[in-house]
Structures are given as C-alpha cells and as structure tokens.
MOPAC internal coordinates of N, CA, C and O (Angstrom, degrees):
PM7 1SCF
backbone

  N    0.0000 0     0.00 0     0.00 0    0    0    0
  C    1.4510 1     0.00 0     0.00 0    1    0    0
  C    1.5397 1   109.33 1     0.00 0    2    1    0
  O    1.2310 1   121.34 1   -48.79 1    3    2    1
  N    1.3040 1   115.05 1   131.21 1    3    2    1
  C    1.4279 1   117.90 1  -175.08 1    5    3    2
  C    1.5153 1   109.85 1   -90.78 1    6    5    3
  O    1.2310 1   121.04 1   -42.41 1    7    6    5
  N    1.3236 1   115.61 1   137.59 1    7    6    5
  C    1.4540 1   122.84 1   175.58 1    9    7    6
  C    1.4899 1   113.02 1   -85.32 1   10    9    7
  O    1.2310 1   120.80 1   157.67 1   11   10    9
  N    1.3104 1   116.08 1   -22.33 1   11   10    9
  C    1.4606 1   121.86 1  -176.03 1   13   11   10
  C    1.4971 1   110.72 1  -126.51 1   14   13   11
  O    1.2310 1   119.56 1   -27.22 1   15   14   13
  N    1.3254 1   118.45 1   152.78 1   15   14   13
  C    1.4558 1   122.90 1   178.54 1   17   15   14
  C    1.5214 1   114.07 1   -89.31 1   18   17   15
  O    1.2310 1   120.44 1   164.59 1   19   18   17
  N    1.3641 1   116.76 1   -15.41 1   19   18   17
  C    1.4595 1   122.21 1   179.60 1   21   19   18
  C    1.4801 1   111.17 1  -107.55 1   22   21   19
  O    1.2310 1   120.46 1   -11.30 1   23   22   21
  N    1.2946 1   116.72 1   168.70 1   23   22   21
  C    1.4558 1   121.01 1  -178.76 1   25   23   22
  C    1.5185 1   109.86 1   -72.26 1   26   25   23
  O    1.2310 1   120.97 1   -25.66 1   27   26   25
  N    1.3585 1   115.75 1   154.34 1   27   26   25
  C    1.4956 1   118.64 1   179.64 1   29   27   26
  C    1.5165 1   110.86 1   -68.58 1   30   29   27
  O    1.2310 1   121.12 1   -28.74 1   31   30   29
  N    1.3347 1   115.46 1   151.26 1   31   30   29
  C    1.4126 1   119.38 1  -178.75 1   33   31   30
  C    1.5638 1   109.86 1   -70.91 1   34   33   31
  O    1.2310 1   122.56 1   -32.47 1   35   34   33
  N    1.2997 1   112.70 1   147.53 1   35   34   33
  C    1.4873 1   118.04 1   176.16 1   37   35   34
  C    1.5189 1   105.75 1   -84.94 1   38   37   35
  O    1.2310 1   120.44 1   -51.91 1   39   38   37
  N    1.3363 1   116.76 1   128.09 1   39   38   37
  C    1.4330 1   124.30 1  -179.12 1   41   39   38
  C    1.4902 1   110.35 1   -75.70 1   42   41   39
  O    1.2310 1   119.47 1   -37.35 1   43   42   41
  N    1.3637 1   118.62 1   142.65 1   43   42   41
  C    1.4662 1   119.12 1  -179.17 1   45   43   42
  C    1.4999 1   112.96 1   -74.20 1   46   45   43
  O    1.2310 1   121.32 1   -23.30 1   47   46   45
  N    1.3145 1   115.08 1   156.70 1   47   46   45
  C    1.4578 1   122.59 1   176.05 1   49   47   46
  C    1.5157 1   107.87 1   -74.95 1   50   49   47
  O    1.2310 1   120.20 1   -45.40 1   51   50   49
  N    1.3465 1   117.22 1   134.60 1   51   50   49
  C    1.4691 1   118.28 1  -179.49 1   53   51   50
  C    1.5459 1   112.20 1   -69.13 1   54   53   51
  O    1.2310 1   120.73 1   -30.68 1   55   54   53
  N    1.3296 1   116.21 1   149.32 1   55   54   53
  C    1.4554 1   118.25 1   176.33 1   57   55   54
  C    1.5328 1   112.44 1   -67.69 1   58   57   55
  O    1.2310 1   120.29 1   -20.53 1   59   58   57
  N    1.2798 1   117.06 1   159.47 1   59   58   57
  C    1.4981 1   119.47 1  -174.73 1   61   59   58
  C    1.5706 1   113.09 1   -63.82 1   62   61   59
  O    1.2310 1   118.99 1   162.86 1   63   62   61
  N    1.3422 1   119.53 1   -17.14 1   63   62   61
  C    1.4488 1   118.97 1   179.08 1   65   63   62
  C    1.5343 1   112.82 1   -63.65 1   66   65   63
  O    1.2310 1   120.65 1   154.66 1   67   66   65
  N    1.3537 1   116.35 1   -25.34 1   67   66   65
  C    1.4590 1   119.08 1  -179.09 1   69   67   66
  C    1.5415 1   109.29 1   -87.74 1   70   69   67
  O    1.2310 1   121.63 1   -17.54 1   71   70   69
  N    1.3297 1   114.50 1   162.46 1   71   70   69
  C    1.4430 1   119.90 1   175.89 1   73   71   70
  C    1.5399 1   107.24 1   -67.19 1   74   73   71
  O    1.2310 1   122.21 1   -70.80 1   75   74   73
  N    1.2962 1   113.38 1   109.20 1   75   74   73
  C    1.4730 1   122.28 1  -171.65 1   77   75   74
  C    1.5473 1   112.46 1   -58.45 1   78   77   75
  O    1.2310 1   121.47 1   134.56 1   79   78   77
  N    1.3191 1   114.79 1   -45.44 1   79   78   77
  C    1.5024 1   120.06 1  -176.53 1   81   79   78
  C    1.5328 1   109.81 1   -63.79 1   82   81   79
  O    1.2310 1   120.35 1   135.12 1   83   82   81
  N    1.3146 1   116.94 1   -44.88 1   83   82   81
  C    1.4640 1   121.82 1  -178.70 1   85   83   82
  C    1.5166 1   109.93 1   -64.53 1   86   85   83
  O    1.2310 1   120.81 1   131.84 1   87   86   85
  N    1.3053 1   116.06 1   -48.16 1   87   86   85
  C    1.5232 1   118.74 1  -175.83 1   89   87   86
  C    1.5513 1   108.58 1   -67.45 1   90   89   87
  O    1.2310 1   120.12 1   144.57 1   91   90   89
  N    1.2804 1   117.38 1   -35.43 1   91   90   89
  C    1.4899 1   118.79 1  -179.68 1   93   91   90
  C    1.5307 1   108.21 1   -66.67 1   94   93   91
  O    1.2310 1   119.30 1   138.31 1   95   94   93
  N    1.2891 1   118.94 1   -41.69 1   95   94   93
  C    1.4862 1   120.56 1   176.74 1   97   95   94
  C    1.5250 1   111.99 1   -62.61 1   98   97   95
  O    1.2310 1   121.17 1   135.01 1   99   98   97
  N    1.3347 1   115.36 1   -44.99 1   99   98   97
  C    1.4627 1   118.48 1  -179.52 1  101   99   98
  C    1.5576 1   110.71 1   -62.93 1  102  101   99
  O    1.2310 1   120.46 1   139.10 1  103  102  101
  N    1.3469 1   116.72 1   -40.90 1  103  102  101
  C    1.4532 1   119.04 1  -179.17 1  105  103  102
  C    1.5147 1   109.92 1   -69.11 1  106  105  103
  O    1.2310 1   119.06 1   146.67 1  107  106  105
  N    1.3203 1   119.40 1   -33.33 1  107  106  105
  C    1.4967 1   121.16 1   176.19 1  109  107  106
  C    1.5137 1   111.21 1   -65.63 1  110  109  107
  O    1.2310 1   119.95 1   140.35 1  111  110  109
  N    1.3504 1   117.70 1   -39.65 1  111  110  109
  C    1.4309 1   120.23 1   178.63 1  113  111  110
  C    1.5576 1   109.73 1   -67.64 1  114  113  111
  O    1.2310 1   119.81 1   136.55 1  115  114  113
  N    1.3547 1   117.96 1   -43.45 1  115  114  113
  C    1.4311 1   119.06 1   177.24 1  117  115  114
  C    1.5236 1   116.07 1   -63.05 1  118  117  115
  O    1.2310 1   121.99 1   142.66 1  119  118  117
  N    1.3669 1   113.80 1   -37.34 1  119  118  117
  C    1.4875 1   119.24 1   174.36 1  121  119  118
  C    1.5144 1   111.98 1   -64.39 1  122  121  119
  O    1.2310 1   120.27 1   139.35 1  123  122  121
  N    1.3045 1   117.08 1   -40.65 1  123  122  121
  C    1.4890 1   121.31 1   175.62 1  125  123  122
  C    1.5173 1   112.62 1   -61.88 1  126  125  123
  O    1.2310 1   121.92 1   139.02 1  127  126  125
  N    1.3256 1   113.94 1   -40.98 1  127  126  125
  C    1.4689 1   118.56 1   177.79 1  129  127  126
  C    1.5145 1   111.11 1   -63.71 1  130  129  127
  O    1.2310 1   119.75 1   134.58 1  131  130  129
  N    1.3326 1   118.09 1   -45.42 1  131  130  129
  C    1.4725 1   120.39 1   179.13 1  133  131  130
  C    1.5016 1   110.13 1   -62.50 1  134  133  131
  O    1.2310 1   119.56 1   139.75 1  135  134  133
  N    1.3129 1   118.45 1   -40.25 1  135  134  133
  C    1.4629 1   120.16 1   179.22 1  137  135  134
  C    1.5306 1   111.64 1   -61.50 1  138  137  135
  O    1.2310 1   121.30 1   137.66 1  139  138  137
  N    1.3274 1   115.11 1   -42.34 1  139  138  137
  C    1.4820 1   119.55 1  -176.37 1  141  139  138
  C    1.5297 1   109.80 1   -68.73 1  142  141  139
  O    1.2310 1   118.99 1   139.75 1  143  142  141
  N    1.3402 1   119.54 1   -40.25 1  143  142  141
  C    1.4816 1   118.03 1  -178.30 1  145  143  142
  C    1.5107 1   113.94 1   -74.70 1  146  145  143
  O    1.2310 1   121.38 1   163.39 1  147  146  145
  N    1.3448 1   114.97 1   -16.61 1  147  146  145
  C    1.4766 1   119.25 1  -179.40 1  149  147  146
  C    1.5033 1   110.48 1   -99.21 1  150  149  147
  O    1.2310 1   118.42 1   173.23 1  151  150  149
  N    1.3115 1   120.61 1    -6.77 1  151  150  149
  C    1.4589 1   123.39 1  -178.23 1  153  151  150
  C    1.5080 1   109.83 1   -78.97 1  154  153  151
  O    1.2310 1   121.47 1   -31.98 1  155  154  153
  N    1.3318 1   114.79 1   148.02 1  155  154  153
  C    1.4483 1   120.48 1   175.62 1  157  155  154
  C    1.5536 1   106.07 1   -77.79 1  158  157  155
  O    1.2310 1   120.68 1   -53.00 1  159  158  157
  N    1.3328 1   116.31 1   127.00 1  159  158  157
  C    1.4262 1   119.90 1  -178.01 1  161  159  158
  C    1.5188 1   109.99 1  -137.02 1  162  161  159
  O    1.2310 1   120.25 1   -31.07 1  163  162  161
  N    1.2790 1   117.12 1   148.93 1  163  162  161
  C    1.4362 1   119.17 1   174.41 1  165  163  162
  C    1.5581 1   113.15 1   -66.56 1  166  165  163
  O    1.2310 1   119.63 1   -33.59 1  167  166  165
  N    1.3093 1   118.32 1   146.41 1  167  166  165
  C    1.4193 1   122.13 1   179.26 1  169  167  166
  C    1.5263 1   108.96 1  -116.53 1  170  169  167
  O    1.2310 1   120.36 1   -49.17 1  171  170  169
  N    1.3358 1   116.92 1   130.83 1  171  170  169
  C    1.4590 1   121.36 1   174.33 1  173  171  170
  C    1.5234 1   109.19 1   -98.42 1  174  173  171
  O    1.2310 1   122.26 1   -53.91 1  175  174  173
  N    1.3059 1   113.27 1   126.09 1  175  174  173
  C    1.5021 1   118.51 1  -176.52 1  177  175  174
  C    1.5053 1   108.76 1  -122.95 1  178  177  175
  O    1.2310 1   121.35 1   -54.64 1  179  178  177
  N    1.3508 1   115.02 1   125.36 1  179  178  177
  C    1.4370 1   119.66 1  -179.90 1  181  179  178
  C    1.5421 1   111.06 1   -73.86 1  182  181  179
  O    1.2310 1   121.87 1   137.44 1  183  182  181
  N    1.3174 1   114.03 1   -42.56 1  183  182  181
  C    1.4661 1   118.94 1   178.88 1  185  183  182
  C    1.5047 1   108.48 1  -135.24 1  186  185  183
  O    1.2310 1   121.34 1   -43.38 1  187  186  185
  N    1.3602 1   115.04 1   136.62 1  187  186  185
  C    1.4373 1   120.33 1   179.08 1  189  187  186
  C    1.5001 1   108.49 1  -141.78 1  190  189  187
  O    1.2310 1   120.93 1   -61.09 1  191  190  189
  N    1.3308 1   115.82 1   118.91 1  191  190  189
  C    1.4295 1   121.56 1   179.76 1  193  191  190
  C    1.5154 1   110.34 1  -104.38 1  194  193  191
  O    1.2310 1   121.83 1   -58.37 1  195  194  193
  N    1.3398 1   114.10 1   121.63 1  195  194  193
  C    1.4989 1   119.05 1  -177.50 1  197  195  194
  C    1.5782 1   107.38 1  -123.78 1  198  197  195
  O    1.2310 1   121.92 1   -48.90 1  199  198  197
  N    1.3012 1   113.93 1   131.10 1  199  198  197
  C    1.4456 1   119.25 1   174.68 1  201  199  198
  C    1.5263 1   106.37 1   -90.23 1  202  201  199
  O    1.2310 1   119.02 1   -73.09 1  203  202  201
  N    1.3380 1   119.48 1   106.91 1  203  202  201
  C    1.4628 1   121.08 1  -171.90 1  205  203  202
  C    1.5593 1   110.04 1   -68.02 1  206  205  203
  O    1.2310 1   119.26 1   159.16 1  207  206  205
  N    1.2904 1   119.02 1   -20.84 1  207  206  205
  C    1.4411 1   120.57 1   178.27 1  209  207  206
  C    1.5142 1   113.84 1   -66.85 1  210  209  207
  O    1.2310 1   120.16 1   158.55 1  211  210  209
  N    1.3574 1   117.31 1   -21.45 1  211  210  209
  C    1.4400 1   121.58 1  -177.42 1  213  211  210
  C    1.5562 1   112.68 1  -100.74 1  214  213  211
  O    1.2310 1   120.91 1   176.77 1  215  214  213
  N    1.3270 1   115.87 1    -3.23 1  215  214  213
  C    1.4769 1   118.34 1   179.50 1  217  215  214
  C    1.5210 1   109.94 1   -79.55 1  218  217  215
  O    1.2310 1   121.37 1   -28.83 1  219  218  217
  N    1.3557 1   114.98 1   151.17 1  219  218  217
  C    1.4440 1   116.04 1   171.60 1  221  219  218
  C    1.5128 1   111.64 1   -65.99 1  222  221  219
  O    1.2310 1   120.50 1   -21.98 1  223  222  221
  N    1.3234 1   116.65 1   158.02 1  223  222  221
  C    1.5029 1   120.31 1  -179.56 1  225  223  222
  C    1.4946 1   109.47 1  -110.72 1  226  225  223
  O    1.2310 1   121.18 1    -0.83 1  227  226  225
  N    1.3088 1   115.34 1   179.17 1  227  226  225
  C    1.4944 1   122.73 1  -177.14 1  229  227  226
  C    1.5588 1   108.36 1   -61.65 1  230  229  227
  O    1.2310 1   120.19 1   157.41 1  231  230  229
  N    1.3437 1   117.24 1   -22.59 1  231  230  229
  C    1.4922 1   119.25 1   175.44 1  233  231  230
  C    1.5212 1   112.47 1   -65.69 1  234  233  231
  O    1.2310 1   120.86 1   156.01 1  235  234  233
  N    1.3457 1   115.96 1   -23.99 1  235  234  233
  C    1.4300 1   120.51 1  -178.53 1  237  235  234
  C    1.5102 1   112.79 1   -95.29 1  238  237  235
  O    1.2310 1   120.04 1  -173.15 1  239  238  237
  N    1.3299 1   117.53 1     6.85 1  239  238  237
  C    1.4595 1   123.60 1  -171.84 1  241  239  238
  C    1.5782 1   113.67 1   -53.16 1  242  241  239
  O    1.2310 1   119.91 1   140.04 1  243  242  241
  N    1.3091 1   117.78 1   -39.96 1  243  242  241
  C    1.4308 1   123.04 1  -178.03 1  245  243  242
  C    1.5171 1   111.24 1   -61.24 1  246  245  243
  O    1.2310 1   119.79 1   148.28 1  247  246  245
  N    1.2988 1   118.01 1   -31.72 1  247  246  245
  C    1.4666 1   121.26 1  -176.51 1  249  247  246
  C    1.4971 1   114.64 1   -93.80 1  250  249  247
  O    1.2310 1   120.47 1   178.98 1  251  250  249
  N    1.3519 1   116.71 1    -1.02 1  251  250  249
  C    1.4688 1   119.71 1  -178.02 1  253  251  250
  C    1.5220 1   109.56 1   -86.34 1  254  253  251
  O    1.2310 1   120.92 1   -23.06 1  255  254  253
  N    1.3169 1   115.84 1   156.94 1  255  254  253
  C    1.4632 1   123.33 1   174.55 1  257  255  254
  C    1.5252 1   109.09 1   -91.67 1  258  257  255
  O    1.2310 1   119.87 1   -22.59 1  259  258  257
  N    1.2871 1   117.85 1   157.41 1  259  258  257
  C    1.5107 1   121.24 1   176.29 1  261  259  258
  C    1.5284 1   105.52 1   -62.85 1  262  261  259
  O    1.2310 1   121.24 1   -47.41 1  263  262  261
  N    1.3252 1   115.23 1   132.59 1  263  262  261
  C    1.4516 1   124.56 1  -176.56 1  265  263  262
  C    1.5093 1   116.37 1    94.03 1  266  265  263
  O    1.2310 1   120.67 1   174.52 1  267  266  265
  N    1.3183 1   116.33 1    -5.48 1  267  266  265
  C    1.5095 1   119.58 1   179.20 1  269  267  266
  C    1.5459 1   105.23 1   -77.23 1  270  269  267
  O    1.2310 1   122.14 1   -32.64 1  271  270  269
  N    1.3438 1   113.51 1   147.36 1  271  270  269
  C    1.4379 1   122.79 1   177.57 1  273  271  270
  C    1.5003 1   108.27 1   -94.91 1  274  273  271
  O    1.2310 1   120.80 1   -44.12 1  275  274  273
  N    1.3497 1   116.08 1   135.88 1  275  274  273
  C    1.4991 1   122.11 1   178.46 1  277  275  274
  C    1.5367 1   108.09 1  -139.16 1  278  277  275
  O    1.2310 1   121.30 1   -17.03 1  279  278  277
  N    1.3442 1   115.12 1   162.97 1  279  278  277
  C    1.4369 1   121.34 1   177.17 1  281  279  278
  C    1.5620 1   109.46 1  -102.81 1  282  281  279
  O    1.2310 1   122.22 1   -56.10 1  283  282  281
  N    1.3280 1   113.35 1   123.90 1  283  282  281
  C    1.4785 1   121.35 1   177.57 1  285  283  282
  C    1.5467 1   105.64 1   -81.44 1  286  285  283
  O    1.2310 1   120.01 1   -67.99 1  287  286  285
  N    1.3106 1   117.59 1   112.01 1  287  286  285
  C    1.4655 1   120.30 1  -179.13 1  289  287  286
  C    1.5360 1   114.74 1   -71.04 1  290  289  287
  O    1.2310 1   119.34 1   159.61 1  291  290  289
  N    1.3505 1   118.87 1   -20.39 1  291  290  289
  C    1.4265 1   120.82 1   178.15 1  293  291  290
  C    1.5609 1   113.71 1   -61.10 1  294  293  291
  O    1.2310 1   122.62 1   134.87 1  295  294  293
  N    1.3729 1   112.59 1   -45.13 1  295  294  293
  C    1.4794 1   116.32 1  -179.78 1  297  295  294
  C    1.5444 1   112.53 1  -121.76 1  298  297  295
  O    1.2310 1   119.81 1  -170.16 1  299  298  297
  N    1.3322 1   117.97 1     9.84 1  299  298  297
  C    1.4286 1   125.29 1   179.65 1  301  299  298
  C    1.5066 1   112.10 1    53.63 1  302  301  299
  O    1.2310 1   120.51 1  -135.88 1  303  302  301
  N    1.3791 1   116.62 1    44.12 1  303  302  301
  C    1.4827 1   121.96 1   176.88 1  305  303  302
  C    1.4938 1   110.29 1  -111.46 1  306  305  303
  O    1.2310 1   121.75 1   -22.07 1  307  306  305
  N    1.3567 1   114.25 1   157.93 1  307  306  305
  C    1.4577 1   119.50 1   172.34 1  309  307  306
  C    1.5265 1   110.31 1   -86.20 1  310  309  307
  O    1.2310 1   120.30 1   -42.91 1  311  310  309
  N    1.3401 1   117.04 1   137.09 1  311  310  309
  C    1.4606 1   121.45 1   177.01 1  313  311  310
  C    1.4859 1   109.71 1  -134.71 1  314  313  311
  O    1.2310 1   120.74 1   -14.97 1  315  314  313
  N    1.3034 1   116.19 1   165.03 1  315  314  313
  C    1.4342 1   123.32 1   177.86 1  317  315  314
  C    1.5295 1   108.49 1  -117.39 1  318  317  315
  O    1.2310 1   120.20 1   -49.79 1  319  318  317
  N    1.3391 1   117.23 1   130.21 1  319  318  317
  C    1.4479 1   119.75 1   178.41 1  321  319  318
  C    1.5240 1   110.79 1   -68.86 1  322  321  319
  O    1.2310 1   120.98 1   -53.02 1  323  322  321
  N    1.3366 1   115.73 1   126.98 1  323  322  321
  C    1.4771 1   120.12 1   179.33 1  325  323  322
  C    1.4956 1   108.96 1  -111.33 1  326  325  323
  O    1.2310 1   120.10 1   180.00 1  327  326  325

C-alpha cells in the first residue's frame, strides 16, 4: 500500500569527506525502503466492515477507478471495477 501518490525522492550522493562505502550502503537501504513503501502491494485483512449504503453503485461506474469497490444494484452484490 502506497503512502504517497508520487515517486520517492532520489537521495543525494554523499560528499567525498564522508566514508563513501558506508554512505552508499545507507543510501541504498533508504532508497529500497522508499521503493517498498511506494509500491502497490496486496493487503491482507482479517476483518473488514463495509457499510454498503455508502458505497458507490453501478450507476457511478464511469467515475470509478480500476480496483474501486462498488455495489451492483441488479443483484445487490459487491464488485470491483476492472
């Protein structure tokens, strides 16, 4: 699950006064961390409570994004826009 909508910042290269090997390793770890938190990942949820009265319906389908959950009023089921 991404916390941000934009890509992570690229960290600057350390100046030569610092231990280059150490700083490079630290920047690589930080860059990996930023990539992981901004990546789209599946979420496993043990319990999920949804109020179906507040969900969009199939009438709103054109305005929904791919992956949004909506209620199909024809059979009163939950569906995901693909």
